[in-house]
C-alpha positions in Angstrom: 10.9 57.0 -37.3 9.4 53.6 -35.6 9.5 53.2 -32.0 11.8 50.0 -32.9 14.4 52.2 -34.0 14.8 54.1 -30.6 16.1 54.3 -27.2 14.7 54.9 -23.7 17.2 56.1 -21.3 15.5 55.6 -17.4 16.3 58.0 -14.8 15.6 58.4 -11.0 16.4 62.0 -10.3 17.0 61.6 -6.6 19.7 58.9 -7.4 21.0 60.2 -10.3 23.4 62.4 -9.0 24.6 63.5 -5.6 22.6 66.4 -5.8 19.6 64.7 -6.8 17.9 67.5 -8.8 16.1 68.2 -12.2 19.1 70.9 -12.6 21.7 68.1 -11.9 20.2 66.0 -14.6 19.6 68.9 -16.7 23.6 69.3 -16.8 23.8 65.9 -18.2 21.4 65.9 -20.7 24.5 66.3 -23.4 26.2 63.1 -22.2 22.6 61.2 -22.5 22.1 62.4 -25.9 25.8 61.5 -26.9 24.7 58.0 -25.9 22.1 58.0 -28.3 19.1 58.1 -26.2 15.6 59.1 -28.1 13.5 59.2 -25.0 14.5 60.3 -21.4 11.8 58.5 -18.9 11.9 59.9 -15.5 10.5 58.1 -12.5 7.9 59.5 -10.5 9.1 63.2 -9.3 5.8 63.8 -7.2 5.7 64.3 -3.4 5.9 60.9 -1.5 3.8 59.8 1.4 4.7 60.1 4.8 2.4 57.7 6.2 3.7 54.1 6.4 6.7 55.3 4.6 9.4 52.6 3.6 13.0 53.9 4.3 14.1 57.4 5.0 12.7 58.8 1.6 9.9 56.8 0.8 9.1 55.3 -2.3 8.7 57.1 -5.3 5.5 55.0 -6.2 3.6 56.3 -3.0 2.4 59.2 -4.4 0.8 61.9 -1.9 -0.2 64.3 -4.6 -0.4 63.5 -8.4 0.1 67.3 -9.6 2.8 68.6 -7.4 6.7 68.4 -7.1 8.8 66.5 -4.6 10.9 69.5 -2.8 13.6 67.8 -2.8 14.1 67.6 -6.6 13.4 70.9 -7.2 10.5 73.1 -8.3 8.0 73.0 -11.1 10.1 75.6 -12.7 13.0 73.5 -12.9 11.2 70.6 -14.2 9.8 72.8 -17.0 13.4 73.8 -17.7 14.3 70.2 -17.8 11.4 69.3 -20.4 12.5 72.2 -22.6 16.1 71.5 -22.5 15.2 68.0 -23.0 13.7 69.0 -26.4 16.4 71.2 -27.5 18.7 68.4 -27.0 16.4 66.3 -29.7 14.9 63.8 -27.2 11.5 63.5 -25.7 10.7 63.1 -22.2 8.0 61.0 -20.4 7.0 60.7 -17.0 6.0 57.8 -14.7 2.5 57.8 -13.6 1.2 55.9 -11.0 -2.6 55.1 -11.2 -3.4 51.9 -9.3 -2.4 53.2 -6.0 -1.5 56.4 -4.5 0.1 57.1 -0.9 -2.2 56.4 2.2 -2.1 60.2 3.1 -2.8 61.6 -0.4 -5.2 64.3 0.0 -8.0 62.3 -1.8 -8.2 59.8 1.4 -9.8 62.8 2.9 -11.6 64.3 0.5 -12.6 61.6 -1.4 -12.7 58.3 0.6 -15.1 56.9 -1.9 -12.2 56.4 -4.3 -10.7 53.8 -1.8 -11.2 50.4 -0.3 -11.6 50.0 3.8 -12.1 47.3 6.0 -15.1 46.9 8.6 -13.1 48.8 10.9 -12.8 51.8 8.7 -9.3 51.1 8.1 -7.7 51.6 4.4 -6.8 48.4 2.6 -6.0 47.0 -0.9 -7.4 44.9 -3.2 -4.4 42.3 -3.2 -0.9 42.5 -2.0 0.4 43.6 1.4 1.9 47.0 0.1 1.5 48.9 3.6 2.7 52.4 2.0 -0.1 52.4 -0.6 -3.9 52.2 -1.0 -5.7 51.1 -4.0 -7.7 52.9 -6.1 -11.3 51.7 -6.8 -12.2 52.4 -10.6 -15.6 51.2 -10.1 -16.1 55.0 -9.1 -16.7 57.3 -12.5 -14.8 60.4 -10.8 -11.7 58.4 -10.3 -11.7 58.1 -14.2 -12.3 61.7 -14.5 -9.9 63.1 -11.8 -7.0 60.8 -13.3 -7.5 61.8 -16.7 -7.2 65.4 -15.3 -3.9 64.7 -14.3 -2.5 63.0 -17.3 -3.9 66.5 -19.4 -1.9 68.4 -16.7 1.4 66.9 -17.4 1.0 67.0 -21.3 0.0 70.9 -21.0 3.6 71.0 -19.3 5.3 69.9 -22.2 5.8 66.0 -21.6 5.7 63.8 -24.6 4.1 61.0 -22.9 4.2 58.4 -19.6 5.3 55.3 -18.4 2.3 53.7 -16.7 3.0 51.8 -13.6 1.4 48.3 -13.4 -1.3 49.1 -16.0 -2.2 45.4 -16.0 -3.8 46.1 -12.9 -5.9 48.9 -14.0 -9.2 48.2 -15.9 -9.1 48.4 -19.9 -12.1 50.6 -19.9 -10.3 53.6 -18.2 -6.9 52.9 -20.0 -8.8 53.2 -23.5 -10.7 56.3 -22.3 -7.4 57.7 -20.9 -5.5 57.1 -24.1 -8.6 58.7 -26.4 -8.3 61.9 -24.2 -4.3 62.1 -24.6 -4.4 61.4 -28.2 -7.0 64.3 -28.5 -4.2 66.7 -26.7 -1.2 65.0 -28.3 -1.7 62.7 -31.4 1.9 61.5 -30.7 2.0 60.9 -27.4 4.3 57.9 -26.3 2.7 55.4 -23.9 5.0 52.7 -22.5 3.2 50.1 -20.1 5.0 48.1 -17.4 2.9 45.0 -18.1 3.5 42.2 -15.6 5.1 38.6 -15.6 3.1 35.4 -16.2 3.3 34.2 -12.9 1.7 37.4 -11.7 -1.1 37.0 -14.0 -1.8 33.5 -13.0 -2.0 34.2 -9.5 -4.3 37.4 -9.4 -6.7 35.6 -12.0 -6.9 32.7 -9.9 -7.8 34.8 -7.0 -10.4 36.5 -8.9 -8.4 39.7 -9.5 -8.4 41.5 -12.7 -5.1 41.5 -14.6 -4.9 42.1 -18.3 -2.9 40.1 -20.6 -0.2 41.9 -22.9 -2.3 41.4 -25.8 -5.3 43.7 -24.3 -2.4 46.1 -22.9 -1.3 46.5 -26.6 -4.7 48.1 -27.4 -3.5 50.8 -25.5 0.0 51.4 -25.2 2.9 51.9 -27.9 5.7 49.4 -26.1 5.2 47.1 -23.0 7.7 45.9 -20.7 9.1 42.0 -21.8 7.9 40.8 -18.6 6.1 37.8 -20.2 9.8 36.5 -20.9 11.3 37.4 -17.2 11.0 34.0 -15.9 12.7 32.2 -18.5 15.3 35.3 -18.7 16.2 35.2 -14.8 15.5 31.5 -14.8 18.6 31.4 -17.4 21.0 33.7 -15.5 20.1 31.7 -12.3 21.0 28.5 -13.8 17.1 27.4 -13.2 16.4 26.5 -17.1 18.5 26.6 -20.6 18.9 29.3 -22.8 16.3 27.5 -25.3 13.7 27.9 -23.1 14.2 32.1 -23.5 14.6 31.5 -27.2 11.3 30.0 -27.1 9.6 32.6 -24.9 11.1 35.1 -27.7 9.6 33.3 -30.4 6.2 33.0 -28.8 6.0 36.7 -29.0 6.1 36.8 -32.6 3.0 34.6 -32.7 0.5 35.9 -30.1 0.9 39.8 -30.6 -0.1 42.4 -33.2 2.4 42.3 -35.9 3.7 45.6 -35.2 4.4 44.9 -31.5 7.0 46.6 -29.7 8.5 45.3 -26.6 11.0 47.5 -24.3 13.9 45.3 -24.3 15.6 45.7 -20.7 17.9 43.4 -19.0 17.7 45.6 -16.0 15.6 48.6 -14.1 14.5 49.8 -10.8 12.7 46.7 -9.7 15.5 44.0 -10.8 19.2 43.6 -10.2 21.7 44.8 -12.6 22.8 42.7 -15.4 26.6 42.5 -13.8 24.7 41.6 -10.7 23.5 38.3 -12.6 26.5 37.6 -14.7 29.5 38.8 -12.4 31.2 38.8 -15.8 32.1 42.1 -18.0 31.9 40.3 -21.3 28.6 38.5 -20.4 27.3 41.7 -19.4 28.1 43.4 -22.8 26.5 40.8 -24.7 23.3 41.4 -22.7 23.5 45.3 -23.3 23.7 44.3 -27.0 20.9 42.2 -26.8 18.7 45.4 -25.7 19.4 46.9 -29.2 19.5 43.8 -31.1 16.7 41.9 -30.5 13.3 43.4 -31.9 11.8 46.1 -30.2 12.5 49.6 -28.3 16.0 49.3 -26.3 15.9 50.3 -22.6 18.6 51.1 -20.4 18.6 52.2 -16.8 20.9 55.1 -15.6 24.3 53.9 -14.5 24.5 51.0 -16.6 27.5 52.7 -18.3 29.5 52.3 -15.3 29.6 48.7 -15.2 28.2 48.3 -11.8 26.5 45.3 -10.2 24.8 47.5 -7.4 21.0 48.5 -7.8 20.4 52.1 -6.3 18.2 51.8 -3.4 14.8 52.9 -4.2 13.9 54.3 -0.7 17.1 55.9 0.2 20.1 58.2 -0.9 22.1 56.3 -3.3 23.5 58.0 -6.1 25.4 56.3 -9.0 29.2 56.8 -9.0 29.6 58.6 -12.2 33.3 58.8 -11.6 33.4 55.0 -12.8 32.0 55.4 -16.3 33.6 52.5 -18.4 34.6 53.9 -21.8 33.8 50.7 -23.5 30.3 50.1 -22.2 29.7 53.6 -23.5 31.2 53.2 -26.7 29.1 49.9 -27.2 26.0 51.7 -26.2 26.5 54.6 -28.5 27.2 52.2 -31.5 24.3 50.1 -30.9 22.0 53.2 -30.8 23.2 54.3 -34.0 23.0 51.0 -35.4 19.7 50.8 -34.1 18.5 53.7 -36.6 18.4 51.2 -39.2 14.9 50.9 -40.8 15.5 46.9 -41.1 15.1 46.7 -37.3 11.6 48.5 -37.8 10.2 45.9 -40.5 7.4 43.5 -39.8 8.9 41.1 -41.6 12.0 38.7 -42.2 12.8 38.2 -38.3 14.1 35.1 -37.2 15.8 33.7 -34.0 18.0 31.0 -34.6 18.8 28.1 -32.0 22.1 26.6 -31.5 23.5 24.1 -29.1 26.0 26.8 -27.9 24.9 29.3 -25.2 24.4 32.1 -27.8 21.5 34.3 -28.9 21.8 34.6 -32.6 19.3 37.1 -34.4 18.4 37.6 -38.2 16.8 40.4 -39.8 16.4 40.0 -43.9 15.2 42.1 -46.6 15.5 41.8 -50.4 18.9 43.3 -50.2 20.9 41.8 -47.1 20.7 39.9 -44.1 21.7 41.7 -40.7 23.1 39.3 -38.1 23.6 39.6 -34.5 25.5 36.7 -32.6 25.8 37.5 -28.7 27.8 35.0 -26.6 25.9 35.5 -23.5 27.6 32.1 -22.6 30.9 32.9 -22.9 31.2 30.1 -25.1 34.9 29.3 -27.1 35.9 27.9 -30.3 33.9 28.0 -33.4 30.0 27.7 -34.4 28.2 26.4 -37.3 26.1 28.9 -39.1 23.9 28.9 -42.3 25.3 32.0 -43.8 27.7 32.4 -46.8 31.4 32.0 -46.4 33.1 35.5 -46.6 34.4 38.2 -44.6 32.2 41.1 -43.4 32.9 44.1 -41.5 31.7 44.4 -38.0 28.8 47.1 -37.9 30.4 48.6 -35.1 34.2 48.4 -35.0 34.7 47.8 -38.4 36.9 44.8 -38.0 36.6 41.8 -40.1 34.1 38.8 -39.2 35.0 35.7 -41.3 32.8 32.9 -41.8 34.6 30.0 -43.4 33.0 26.5 -44.3 29.8 27.2 -42.5 31.7 28.4 -39.0 32.3 31.4 -37.3 34.8 31.8 -34.5 33.0 33.3 -31.2 34.1 36.2 -29.4 33.7 37.6 -26.2 32.1 40.7 -27.7 29.0 40.8 -29.7 29.5 39.7 -33.3 27.1 42.4 -35.4 27.3 42.5 -39.2 25.3 42.1 -42.5 25.6 39.8 -45.2 24.7 41.1 -48.8 22.2 39.3 -51.0 22.9 37.9 -54.2 20.8 39.7 -56.7 19.1 37.3 -59.2 
């Protein structure tokens, strides 16, 4: 099965539940599996630095010990149980890996000061950015490569199926390629997800003389990348700073500049960005964007708690658990239906995909093969009335609800719910 047929479910253990433990996540694996998830992605689980800590708990991205376990989450044995249980539920499990920097009280600061950057007064400094709780690693030191690859192999030996790399665009390509080769030797099927960065950040870093990998370079290493290359027009549309066509054009550009089998992790929210409901403040619009995560070409990516319809993004530095009592049955039903739909091989093919423009604020995707055209019409603007489409007249069952969708005289009635159907092609 192609990664384009799959679905990643992101979990921050601390704020996933009131308990904030591996055991609590393990108890909920049946629900995650029932959503249709294929890959469970755990944000960092290692001990968090105390020095210059942000907030009460600190950032999980300020890691004090790469092979340790944060005690509040449980034990190493608990994590192993979670890994085993995830596999028994038929899902893979990957871990966030943070190699651009460590906490300022990581044990390497004392043991291997040559791994870091210091100013003329002997104080830790970063190459770029005012992240006061972390210290950048110096990849010009060969031992840094060796130590970090050992970390990856340690976690793979515990049974993990892969990693989500934090800001790999800031990590030298030679190291990433070296690490990939070592991981593939250990596990040829290891899944690698990269958090590539938005174009403004690439421009900024390169202007100031710092290395920053493009997505095209990152695709030499990773199976899937974040879609931050379209983040600016996406957020711009939600904030009324640009029109939807600007976003459509950014999506089309991906088809032209990346390898034919490229995979983007389609997400409209994650731990770094507001909930989609925060932007839309509208239930129906949010549902349309959830459908976007599954219907646009790529691997679907959902953040824990999206199923509740909340507009609140859990705090990264404090205890701020999701209120699971507010699970929304309709959102859950849509995610389940979309995940099942996503298994259709047509979503993985390297041909027959197009994004159709309209005057209306509607995202219209089509996948075509010799037998059919699979159509997704996502009314992200809550438009009303009818819209012209270049599809044959007829009545077609909705791919999820089975309700009839009618095309009459080249027009289709818009809806406040995603319109998903397929049109059989006439045999010649």
